[in-house]
SEKE-585945 format. One line per 8 residues: number of its first residue (from 1); their letters; for each residue x, y, z of C-alpha. Coordinates in steps of 0.1 Angstrom, whole numbers, plus 2048, in hexadecimal, padded with zeros to 3 digits. Each point is the difference from the previous one (the first is absolute). Layout:
N
NUM) A) X/Y/Z ~ ...
***
This chain:
412
1) MASFSMDE) E1B/5A3/84A ~ 7FC/809/823 ~ 7E0/80A/7FA ~ 7E9/812/81B ~ 7DE/7EE/7F2 ~ 7F9/7E4/81E ~ 7F9/7E5/7E5 ~ 820/802/7F2
9) FVGNGVLK) 80D/803/81F ~ 7F0/7DE/80E ~ 805/7EF/7DB ~ 7ED/7DA/805 ~ 80F/7FD/81B ~ 7EE/7F5/825 ~ 7FB/821/807 ~ 7E6/805/7DD
17) GLLPKLLE) 7E8/7EE/818 ~ 807/818/821 ~ 7F3/821/7ED ~ 7E0/803/80B ~ 80B/7F8/822 ~ 81F/81C/7FD ~ 7E7/817/7EE ~ 7E6/7FF/81F
25) EGWDDVPT) 81D/80A/817 ~ 80F/818/7F1 ~ 81C/7F2/7EF ~ 7F4/812/7E2 ~ 81F/809/7EC ~ 826/7F2/7FC ~ 81A/81A/814 ~ 7E8/7F8/820
33) LKIMNSED) 7FC/7D8/7FC ~ 826/804/7FC ~ 805/80F/825 ~ 7E6/7E5/80D ~ 818/7EB/820 ~ 7F4/7DE/811 ~ 7E8/80C/819 ~ 7ED/80C/7E0
41) MDALNMTQ) 806/7DE/7F1 ~ 7F1/7EE/820 ~ 7E3/81A/802 ~ 7F6/7F4/7DC ~ 809/7E1/80A ~ 815/7FD/7E0 ~ 812/7DC/7F9 ~ 824/7FC/7FD
49) QEKNAVEI) 801/7FD/7E0 ~ 7EB/820/7F9 ~ 81B/812/81D ~ 81B/7F6/7E3 ~ 7EE/80C/7E4 ~ 7FC/822/80E ~ 822/7FD/80C ~ 80B/7F5/7DD
57) RSYLHNRV) 7EF/818/7EF ~ 809/81D/812 ~ 826/7F7/7F9 ~ 7F9/801/7DC ~ 7F1/81B/7FE ~ 818/814/80F ~ 81A/7F4/7E4 ~ 7E8/803/7E0
65) LMQYGDKL) 7FF/7D7/800 ~ 7DC/7F9/801 ~ 803/7EC/7E3 ~ 812/7E4/818 ~ 7DD/804/81A ~ 7F0/7DD/7F1 ~ 81C/7EC/7FA ~ 812/80B/827
73) EADGRSLP) 7E1/7FA/810 ~ 7F2/7E2/7F3 ~ 829/7F1/808 ~ 7F2/7FD/824 ~ 81A/80C/810 ~ 804/825/815 ~ 815/81C/7F7 ~ 820/7F9/813
81) ELLGLSIE) 7FD/7E0/7F3 ~ 7FD/80D/7D9 ~ 81D/815/804 ~ 818/7E3/810 ~ 7FD/7F2/7DB ~ 81D/7FE/7E9 ~ 803/818/7DF ~ 7F9/7DC/7F1
89) DLSSQIGM) 7E0/7F9/812 ~ 7F0/81C/7F6 ~ 807/808/7DF ~ 7F4/7D4/7FB ~ 7E6/802/814 ~ 7EC/81F/804 ~ 80F/809/7DA ~ 811/820/80E
97) KRGHIARF) 814/818/7E9 ~ 81E/7FF/80C ~ 805/82C/801 ~ 7DC/7F7/814 ~ 813/7ED/81B ~ 81B/814/805 ~ 7E5/819/80A ~ 7EA/7E5/815
105) MDRTSECA) 81E/7F5/815 ~ 807/82B/804 ~ 7F4/7FF/827 ~ 80C/824/7FF ~ 7ED/80F/7E8 ~ 7F8/822/80B ~ 7D9/7FD/7F9 ~ 7FF/7E6/817
113) DPPPTKPI) 807/7F2/829 ~ 813/7E3/801 ~ 7EF/7E1/804 ~ 7FC/7EE/81B ~ 817/7DE/809 ~ 7E6/7ED/80A ~ 7DE/7F7/7F5 ~ 7E1/815/80E
121) NKPSRNES) 7F4/7F0/822 ~ 7FD/81D/816 ~ 7F0/821/801 ~ 811/81D/807 ~ 7F3/822/80F ~ 808/820/801 ~ 7E9/815/813 ~ 812/81F/801
129) LQKSYVSV) 7F8/808/7DB ~ 7F0/822/7FC ~ 7E0/800/817 ~ 7FC/828/7FD ~ 803/7FC/7DD ~ 7E5/7EB/7F2 ~ 7DC/7F5/80B ~ 7F4/7DF/801
137) NSSKMQGI) 7E4/7FA/7E9 ~ 807/7E0/7F4 ~ 80E/7DC/80B ~ 81A/80B/7E0 ~ 809/820/80F ~ 806/7F0/822 ~ 81B/7E6/7F1 ~ 80E/81F/7F5
145) RKSLVRRP) 801/811/823 ~ 813/7DE/812 ~ 819/7FA/7E2 ~ 806/818/7E5 ~ 819/7E0/7EB ~ 805/7F0/7E5 ~ 811/7E5/80C ~ 7E6/7EA/81D
153) TSEKSLEQ) 822/7FB/815 ~ 80A/826/7FF ~ 801/819/822 ~ 7FD/824/7E9 ~ 7EB/81A/811 ~ 7F7/81B/7E6 ~ 81C/816/80D ~ 81C/7E6/7FC
161) SVADFKIN) 7EF/7F6/7DA ~ 808/82E/7FB ~ 821/7F9/80B ~ 804/7E4/7EC ~ 7FA/816/7DF ~ 814/818/80B ~ 81C/7EF/804 ~ 7FD/7E7/7DB
169) DGYTFKGI) 7F6/823/7EE ~ 822/80F/80B ~ 7E4/81A/814 ~ 808/822/801 ~ 7E2/81E/7FF ~ 7FD/815/7E5 ~ 7E8/816/80E ~ 7E0/809/7F4
177) VAAQPAEP) 807/808/7DC ~ 811/7E1/7F5 ~ 816/7F3/7E4 ~ 819/7EA/7F5 ~ 820/812/7F0 ~ 807/80B/7E1 ~ 81D/7EF/7F2 ~ 810/80D/7DE
185) RACGCVQP) 7F4/7F3/7DC ~ 817/7FC/7E4 ~ 81E/809/812 ~ 7EC/823/80C ~ 7F8/809/7DE ~ 7DC/7FD/80A ~ 7EB/80F/81A ~ 7E5/7EE/816
193) PPIVDTVA) 7E0/815/801 ~ 800/818/820 ~ 7E7/7F4/81E ~ 7F0/812/819 ~ 80F/807/822 ~ 7E0/809/811 ~ 7E1/7F3/80C ~ 7E3/7FF/7E6
201) PYSGIENI) 7E0/817/80D ~ 7E5/7ED/812 ~ 7EA/814/7F1 ~ 80A/7F3/7DE ~ 7F8/7DD/807 ~ 7E1/7FE/816 ~ 7E9/809/7E2 ~ 810/7EB/7E7
209) SLQKLTPE) 7E3/7EA/7EE ~ 808/7D7/801 ~ 7EF/7E6/7F3 ~ 800/7DE/810 ~ 808/7E7/7E9 ~ 806/7E3/81A ~ 7F7/7F4/825 ~ 81B/7F4/817
217) YKIGMDRL) 7FE/7DC/7F7 ~ 7F7/7E6/816 ~ 7F7/7DA/7F8 ~ 7E5/7FB/7E7 ~ 7F7/822/7F4 ~ 7FC/808/7DD ~ 81F/80B/7F0 ~ 7FB/826/7FC
225) VKTKTPPM) 7DD/816/806 ~ 7E4/7F9/7EA ~ 7F2/81E/7FD ~ 811/825/7F7 ~ 804/810/822 ~ 7F4/824/801 ~ 822/816/808 ~ 80F/806/823
233) KASELWRD) 80C/820/80F ~ 825/7F5/80B ~ 7FD/80A/829 ~ 7DF/7E6/800 ~ 820/7E3/802 ~ 812/80F/81C ~ 7DB/80E/814 ~ 808/7EA/81C
241) KPAVLLCI) 821/7F1/805 ~ 825/808/7E9 ~ 805/7F2/7E1 ~ 81A/7F0/7E6 ~ 7FF/80D/7DA ~ 818/7ED/7ED ~ 7FE/815/7DC ~ 80A/7E4/7E8
249) RRPGCIMC) 815/80F/7E2 ~ 7F0/7DF/7E9 ~ 7ED/7DF/80B ~ 813/7EC/7E8 ~ 823/80B/809 ~ 814/7E8/80E ~ 80D/817/81C ~ 7E5/80F/808
257) RAEAHQLY) 7EE/7E1/806 ~ 81F/7F0/815 ~ 7F8/825/814 ~ 7DF/7F6/806 ~ 802/7E2/80B ~ 81F/804/818 ~ 7EC/81A/810 ~ 7D9/7F1/804
265) AKKPIFDA) 814/7E0/809 ~ 805/813/820 ~ 7D5/801/807 ~ 7FE/7F7/820 ~ 817/81A/810 ~ 7ED/818/7F1 ~ 7E5/7F3/80A ~ 80A/800/822
273) LGVQLFAV) 809/822/7FF ~ 7DE/80C/7F3 ~ 80C/80B/7DE ~ 7F0/7F7/7DE ~ 811/7F6/7E1 ~ 7F4/80D/7DD ~ 812/7FC/7DE ~ 7F8/821/7E9
281) LHEHIEAE) 807/801/7DC ~ 7FD/819/7E4 ~ 7F4/7EA/7E3 ~ 7E4/7E8/7FE ~ 805/7E2/7EE ~ 7E5/7E6/80B ~ 81A/7E3/7F3 ~ 81D/80F/813
289) VKNFWPRY) 7EB/804/821 ~ 7F4/7E0/7FD ~ 81F/7EF/7FB ~ 812/816/81D ~ 7E3/7FB/81D ~ 803/7EA/812 ~ 81F/7EE/7F6 ~ 816/821/808
297) WGGSVLYD) 7F0/80E/817 ~ 7DC/7F5/80F ~ 7F9/827/80C ~ 7E9/817/7F2 ~ 80B/811/7E0 ~ 7F4/822/7F6 ~ 7FF/813/7E3 ~ 80C/823/7FC
305) RGMEFFKA) 7F0/80B/7DF ~ 814/824/802 ~ 820/7F6/811 ~ 7FD/817/819 ~ 816/7E7/81B ~ 81B/7FB/7E5 ~ 7FF/827/7FC ~ 801/807/826
313) LGGGKLLK) 81E/7E8/800 ~ 811/819/7EA ~ 7F7/81E/80E ~ 7E2/80D/7E6 ~ 80A/7E9/7E2 ~ 807/7DF/7F5 ~ 823/7F6/803 ~ 808/7EF/7E1
321) DKFLSGFV) 822/7EA/7F6 ~ 80A/7F0/7DD ~ 806/7DC/804 ~ 821/808/7E9 ~ 80D/81A/818 ~ 7ED/7F3/81C ~ 807/7DA/7FD ~ 81C/7F7/7E8
329) FNPRAIAN) 819/81A/80F ~ 7F6/800/825 ~ 80F/7E5/816 ~ 7ED/805/81B ~ 7E3/7F7/7EB ~ 812/7E3/7F1 ~ 802/7F4/820 ~ 7DF/803/80E
337) YKRAKAMG) 7F6/7ED/7E3 ~ 813/7E3/804 ~ 7F6/803/829 ~ 7DF/7FA/7F0 ~ 80B/7E5/7E7 ~ 810/7F0/81E ~ 7D9/7F9/80F ~ 7F5/7EB/7E1
345) LEQNLKGE) 7E8/81A/7F8 ~ 7EC/7FF/7DD ~ 7FE/822/7E9 ~ 7F4/80F/7E3 ~ 800/824/7ED ~ 7DF/804/801 ~ 7F6/827/808 ~ 80E/823/805
353) GEIKGGLF) 81E/7F7/818 ~ 81A/823/7FF ~ 7E4/80E/81C ~ 818/7FE/81F ~ 7EF/7F4/81D ~ 805/7FE/828 ~ 7EB/7F9/820 ~ 7ED/818/814
361) IIGGGKSG) 7FC/7F8/827 ~ 7E3/815/80E ~ 7F4/804/825 ~ 7DB/7FC/80A ~ 7E0/81D/7FA ~ 818/821/7F7 ~ 81F/7FA/80F ~ 813/803/7DD
369) IAYQFIER) 819/7EE/7EF ~ 818/7EE/81C ~ 819/7F5/7E5 ~ 804/7FF/7D4 ~ 81C/7EA/7F2 ~ 807/80E/7DD ~ 80A/7E2/7DC ~ 81F/815/7FB
377) NFGDWAPT) 812/7E1/7EA ~ 7E7/7E9/7F0 ~ 7F9/7E5/819 ~ 806/811/821 ~ 7EB/7F7/81D ~ 7FA/80E/821 ~ 817/7ED/81B ~ 7E8/7E5/810
385) AEVIEICT) 810/80F/824 ~ 7F9/821/7F9 ~ 7DD/7F9/7FA ~ 7F6/7EA/81B ~ 816/819/818 ~ 7EA/81D/7F4 ~ 7DF/7EB/800 ~ 80A/7F7/826
393) KLQNPRHG) 80D/824/80A ~ 7DB/80B/7F2 ~ 7F1/7E8/823 ~ 80C/81C/819 ~ 80E/81F/7EB ~ 80B/80E/823 ~ 81F/7E9/7F6 ~ 80C/815/7E0
401) QGESVSAS) 7E6/7FE/7E7 ~ 7E4/815/806 ~ 81B/81F/7F6 ~ 805/7F0/7DD ~ 7DC/7F4/803 ~ 7F8/825/7FD ~ 81B/80E/7EA ~ 7EB/7F9/7DF
409) REHE) 7E5/814/819 ~ 819/821/7FF ~ 807/800/7D5 ~ 7DA/807/7FB
***
């Protein structure tokens, strides 16, 4: 499982003893560790074995194959050498299942950049990364500014990363209120529930009462908030900088877990843009929160007792669907399930699962809702390219996003 827990990411290999130093230098979460480049590694005086371990584990994490991390690292070969092994060698020497071998050998996986063609031995640097977007507060952010990459030999700027996401997602901008299309269900005999086509008014969300269930995950921190935190106004979240709020239908749902996982994996990009990430639940089952965080989501988790954000997505009322009509008879929902299943995630059936979720991007201060995505079909998620594009434009409203950001204010 590609968990965002640092302990699970480093496993029992050579990186385990390096955790205190990583924490001290600000490499304190999995998405940030995965963008470490050769220059960053040299600054930490990492051995070649430790560099290889970061490369191998990052590659496995992208393909949800972390269960092989310890064995592949102990093998002693670099990632390019491991990728050169035959199917028989991977099966006999590593004990890798045949289906997992296919995923391991697939270098074109959409969730990962192509691996390097040679071992890590030369530093790479990209000085152009968004210096206007982020202030340097730690050595971690300095590394992000220099090279926001997954592979140490890549030379990708943030602008290039956004462009790649657009291409990979078949990017088509959907506007400030977005949703996937509704396909015919049961040969047209079942109609999908209607959705709103106007942005929620800012006045309808700024005073929503929320409770913080978890902090943002860092190495060595307590798994959950020990003491019950007092309710807070939602507007406090984006008072100083923009925020992405992912409204989760059910944290045990495999499609919800897949959506959360793929979004949080891009955390370094959002960090560089100065955008915060939050997950919002409409139901508080402590065991489910523990299973969800930080394995599938390493950001803060919030509890919306009144389901107000979910109502805002539905135009003032909850957007709901039944299992039979919304999933069994819905080919798009079934396709979403297969997509999530292919990621190798676990699931359960605990909790309420008929209330649809979605996503909000909210500008800093009182600037309003820049974007909202509605989960029309079970398992729909906002295209990563679109989310990053909107967040990028929030940095410079003069490039057209200012009108969209203020749109929600006009509906008050």
